[in-house]
N, C-alpha and C positions, 0 to 999 in steps of 0.2 A: 533624282531617285527617291527614295523615299526615308523619309529619316528611321535609322535600325540603333538601336539599344537594349545592351546589355546586363540587366543587373544579379553581380554579382555578390564571391566569396569573396575574398582571397587568398585562402588555404584548399577553397575546395576547385579539384582532380575535377572534375564536371564541367562549372562555369572554363577551365579550360582550353578543353575542348574544342568550345564551343568561338573559342576568341583565335584558336593555332584554325581551326577551317574557317570563319572570316576574314583574321589573315594572306591564307595561302589563296584568299577569291579575291581580293581585293578589296574586301565592302570595307568603306568606315565608319563610325561604329560609333557610341557615343558607352561608357563603360560606369556602372550607377553598382556602386560599392555596397553591401546589404550589412545590417546588423543584425544579425541571424540571434540574438539575445532580446534585441528591440527593433522589430520586421517592420516596414514602412509599409506604409498606409496604401499605396500603387506596386508591391510584391503580397499583398496579400487580397486584394481584385487580382489582378492579371492573373494569379497561381491562385484562385480557392477551393480548386480540394486537397492541395498539397502541398502549401504556403513556405512551398523551397525553392531557391533556388539553382539551377541558372533558368531563367528568363529572357525569351529575346524579342525584342517586341520594335513591328516593323509596320510602320504604316497609324501605329495604334492599337493593330492588330496582336497580341502578347499567341507562344508558342511556348510549352512547356517541353521539359525533359532532356534532359541535351542529344539525349537518341535521337530524338521527333526533333530536336534540334535541327541533329547535326542530318539528316534527312529531309530538312523542308532545305537550309542553307545549298545544298547538292541542284531541288530541282527548281531554287527562285532561282540562283546566284548558275547557270549552266558554263560561265565561265571557266576553263582552270577547271575543268571536273574532275570529281575528288573518287570516284566512280568508274568503275567499263565504263566500257559500252554495249562488250556483247553480252544480253541477259543470260546466260550460263553461270559467267563469270562476276555479275551481280550482286547473283539467288550467292556467292560459294559465302563472295567480301561480308552480306549481309551474318548468310552462316556460323562464321565466325566472326563477326561481332556479339551475335549472345552464342555466340561461345562465350565468350570471356564475361556478361551476362550473367553466368549458370554460375561460370565457378570465383566470378568476383567474390563471393558472399564466407569465402577461401581463404583472406583475409586478412578477418578484420581479429580471429586469435592472434593469430603475428603478432598483438599490442599489447596482451591481458593474458593473452592463457600462460599457462607451466605447466612445469612433468612429463607429460603422458598430452596431459590434451594436447601444447604447444609441439613434441610429436607429432603428435600424426595432422592439422595445424599446417607443417612445414611439408613434410611427406605430400598430401589434399596440392600445396604448392605447384613442388618443382613437379608430382605430377601432369598438374597444367597447361607447366608450360613445355613438356617434352613434349609433347602430345602436339600445341599449337606450334612447337617448336619443326613437330619433325612433317607436321600431315601441312602446316597448316604457309609457315613460311616457307619454311627447307632453300635453297637453297638464293631464294631475292635478295636483293639487299632488302625492298621494304618488301611490307607485304600489295603494293605495287606497284609494284620490277621497279622500273632505275624515279619513279616519285613518291615519296609520299600517299594515298589515301586514305580515308576514313578508317578506313581496319587500323590503319597506326595510331591514326588519329583517335579509335578509344581506347588502342592497347594502349599508347604517349605517356602514361600518367607509369606507369613501372620503371619510364627510362631518367624516375627521379625518386620514387616509393618506394625503388627494394632499395638503389641504399639505403635510403633515409635509416626502413623497419634493422636495415642490419648494423646499421650503428644505436642499434638497440645489442646490448645485453645476446647470449642465448637464444638468437634470434638470427639466423644464419638463413642465409637460402639456398647463394649463389656465390658462398665466399670458397675458391679452391684453392687455399690455402691450408684450409683442415685436412688431417690429418689421423688418421685410425682411425677409429668407430667414431669421429664423431665427423666423418671425412661429407663435404653434402654431393647429392648423390647426381646434383647439378654436374661431376669433373665424368656420369655416364652420359652424359646426352654432350651429341660437336656444342661450338656452343655458335654457333650462328641466333644468335635470339641476343641472347646480351651484345653481339654485335651490331642487332638492328639493332639496338636502342642506344649504341654508339653514332648511330649512321644520328638516329636517328634528335637526340642532344644538340647533334653537330648543327641539322639544319636551321635546326631554329636558330644558332648562329647569329642570324641574321631579322633574328624578330625575338625575338628569347621573348615570353612571358613570363619564364617561370624559375624559378632554383633555389635546389634545395642545397642545405649542406647543416651542417651537426654542430653544436652552438652547443654548453655546457649553459643548465639552466635545472633549478627544481624542481625533484621528476615531479607528476605532478599525474593525481587522480593514477590506476592501479601499476604505474610505469613502473618496477623498481630499477630506473638510468637516473643516469642522471646526460644525458642528451635526448635533442629530440632534435627532430629534422623542421628548420627552422624553412620558413615560404617566402623570400623575399615575390614580392607583385613587380614589373615590369614592366611597361609598355612598353615597344619599342616602337 
């Protein structure tokens, strides 16, 4: 088997998408940690267009962009398939992956916005999760049914980052303990997406690569908080 290398960054959810897929496929790979403040010559060589991680290098040939890499992994190593065999179901899987791409921008203001802008961002995220939950996930354990597929992997970061975001004061999205006017809109939709994320986290108990926890630190930049997501990079 040609050697496989992954250039990534410890805090990048896009890097973990690739790691999860490689592990589920049983593909051995070498992980190369990049310093994004001082990018390596190899990274700039392999991704001269965006100059960003992740970059998968297979047999000396680089592939950039996490979702493109996931498709490449699925086609190159067909064992343990991560997409349905039925053409329609494959198209629907790609539809929900693309839905996440179009809605992911709503997450950014959760970190730095305040007042009406923050309230608007929370509503947008909740509505996106509601649609995803009711029309995408439904009553299934995973988007792939009883097993994880590429849709689950593309949304896997939510299993860790939503909880981390909610540790930041006044940035509650899924907290069901809120009352009155501050009660989360998530109370109005069934908890299947939250259960899905829990199942996703549990599934990775055997090959965990990402753990997020609250850690008291000095506030950084625009965050008006003493908590921040601390991400521990652990390769099983």
